[in-house]
N, C-alpha and C positions, 0 to 999 in steps of 0.2 A: 830310638831307644829310649827306656823309661825306665830307671831305677828308683830306689826308697828315696830319694833327696833330687834328683836330677831328670829333667828329660832333656835328649841331645838330638839334634836334627842339622841337616845339611843343606842348604839353600843357596846355588849359584857362587859356590865359594867360599860361602858364610858358614862357620861352626857354630850353630846356635846353643849355647848352653842356658837351661832355663831351671833355676831353682822353682820347686813344684811342691813344697809343703807349706802352701799358703795357710793353713789354719794355725800353724806356729809360729807364722812370721818369718820363716825360712831361717830360724836360729840355728847357730852353728853345732853340728854335733859330729860325733867321729866318723859317723856314715857319709855326713857331708863331705868333709874333710877328704875321705878316701876316694869318694866317687868322683868330687871334682879335680882329684891329682889324676885319675885315671883319664876322665874326658880331657884334659888339657894336655896330657903326655899323646892320646891318642890324636888331639888335633895336628900337633907337632909332627907327627908320623905320618900324616895322612895329605899326601900332593894335591889331594882336591879340597883341601881346607887353607884358604889364605888370609881369612879373617877369623877372630872368633870374637862372637858377640856373647856376652853374658848379660841374664835378664833375669825376672822373677817373676812369679805369678804371686797375686795377692795384694793385699795394703799396704804390706812392707818389702823392701828388697831383703834385708837382714837386720834383723833387731839385737844381733849380737851374738854372743856364746849362750849357750842353753844354761841359762843359772839352776835349773832345776836338777842339773848333774854336776855343773862346776862347783857350785857352793858345797853340796853334800861330799862331793869328792874330795875336797879340803878339810872339810870338818873329820871324815873319816882317816884321812891322814894323821891328823891330831890325835887320833886315837889309836894309833897303830904301833906296833912295837919299837918301830925306828926312833931312836933318840932325839933327833934333831931333824930341822929343815934339810934337805939335801939340794944345796943351790945348782948342783951340776945335773941330778937327775930331772929337777924341775925346767931348766934350760933344755934338757934333750926335749921335755914333753912339749911345751911351749914351741921349739923349733919344729915340731913334727907339724903343727899346723901353720905358722907363719912361714915355712920352707915352701908350703903348697900356695898360698899367696901370691908368695914370690915369683911362681910360675908366670902369671899374668905379664910382669916385668919383664921375666927372662927370656920367655919363648921368644923364638928368631921371628913369629908371625905377630901382627898386629893385634891389639886386645882393646874393644870397645866395652863398655859397663853401660847399661841403662836402668836408671834406678828412679824407682817410686816409692814414697812413703818413707818409714825408717829406714836408715841406714848408719847406725850408732854403732859404737864401742867396737866389738870385734869385726861387725860389718864394712866398719872403716878400715881396720887391718886387711882385711881380705880387697876391698875396691879400690883402694887409694894406688893400688898396684896396677891397674889398668892403664894402660895407654891415653885411652880417652873415656871421659866420662859425660854421657849424657842425662840430664835429670829432669824429673816432671815436675809440676809446680806444687805437689804434695810432697817432694821428698824433702827429709830432713836428715843434716848431717852433724856428727857431735860424737865427744868421747867422753859420755857421763862419767866412767870409771876415774877421769883425771881427779876426781874429786875423793874418792876413796877406793881400794882395790884393785888399782891397775895403773899402767902407763902403755902407750900405744908400742907395739911390738916391733914396728919399723917407721921409728921416728922421723926417717929422711923424708917419706913422702910427705909429711907435714910440711917440711920446710921448703921443699922441693916445689910444693902446690903453691904454698902459701905466702912464702917468705919468712923470714927468721921473725920479724916482730908479729906478725898475725898469727902464726904458729903459736907463737907464747900467747897471744891474747885469748885464744880459744883452749888452749890447752892448761893455762893457769885458772880459768872457770870452768872448765869443761862444757861452756856454753854451746847451743845448738845453732846452726846455720840452716837457711831455707835455702831451697833450691836456687831460688833467684840470687839471695846473697852469697852462696857459694859460686855461683859463675860470676859475679861481680867481683868477688875476691880472686878470682882466678884459681880455686881449687876445683873445678870441674871445667869442662869445656862451654857448655850452655844450659841453659833451662829452657823447656817447651812446655806448652798443654799438655796435661796428663794424657788426654784422648789422643794426642799426635805423637806420644813418647816412642811407642814400639814400632810405628812405620817409619818414623824420624830416624831413629837408632838403625834401623835395619836399611834404610836407603843409605845411610852415610856408610855400612859395613859393605855395603853390595858395589857403591862407587869405587872403596879401596879395593874389592876383591876383582876389580876390571885391571889392576895392575899384575904383570906376572910375579909368581912366588917368589922367584931368586931376588927381583927389585924389591920387593916388600921385604924381605929378609934383609940386603942388603943396608936400605933405609933404616929398619931399626937397629942393628948391630953399630951402624957409625953413630946415631943418635944418642944409643944409651952410652958407648963409651966416651961420648964427650962429657956427658953428665955425671959419670963415675967418679973421677977424682974430685969433683965438688961436693958431693953428696954421702959419697962412701957409703953404699948400701948394706955390704957385708957388716963394717963396723958397727953401723947405725943398729942393724938387727940383731947383733950381737949384743949391742949396751940394752937394746928394748927387751930382749929374752933376759937379763939379768935385772934390770931394774921392775920389770914386771914381776916378776918371783918376788924381789924384796918388798913392792909394794903390796903384796897379797900377804906377806908373813909380817909387817908392822904391826904395831899393838892395836891402830886403828883398823887394819885390814884383818886380823883376827876375829875383832869387836865384830865386823860387819859381817863376817860368815858366822859368828855365834848369834846375832841378832837374826840372820837369816832361819837359822836353825830354830830359833825359837818364835817366830813370828811369820815367817814363810818369806821366800826371796822377794816375791813381789812388794810385799808392804816393805820390806827392808830396804829395795830401791826407790819407793816412795819416801820414806824417810830420809834418805841421802838427797833427794834432789826436789823436796819441797820448800826447803828456804830459797831455792832460786825460781821456784814458779816454772819452770819449764818440761818438757818431755812429756811424760805422760801426768804431770801435775800443773800443764798449763789451763787454765782456767777455759771451758768448753764455752764455744760461742753461743 
């Protein structure tokens, strides 16, 4: 099955969900969120699906939210008839996306992500919820909106994967991690050559799918329950919803949106990242 943003297939117990907007770097849109939620819930209800493998076509897994619609949406909000920013309405809007990403963690079957190229900003909000992450050597992870205009929507996944000190190190700077650095830091399971990524991830998913469905479900319920008191996913997500909205409505956040309206969102992102010399501002080899 192929939709606007996804292609879905089932192979030997593996429900493979592939982001297929390669030309747009698989940026997050309303359509992607809606189609991904549908695909994940269908996998949950299909006894032939024992493992979900989420991967992507093109040079990037997911380059974050589509700022071509997100920054104008906030600019239009400022020009609307509403007198002030409605934090509760904003929280509802953010949760509409984040609760979908959380399904990767909450589904009672294992979820694996295979990541190449950019997986940044909103891309990490999504993918760090997966049970296992395998990356190619081209992968780049990071949360550059930490510098202005955002905070992670589910901060618990950063602490759970990196530990408190390393999570602070990367969120206090917005710096990127290569696939190899992410594996060494424990953020992801492993890093493999790009040309081996798809076969490697699919082989792992197939190996897991050899187990009975009920055995996989019991394992995931049990392990998630052990981690829940320590990381408090629900509380963490709520705090992320609130602070992400606040970060987008600080003076610096409003200035970023205004600058994006003035010079275009691509150039405003370049201005943000230029002092750090990373992401799209990294010198070409």
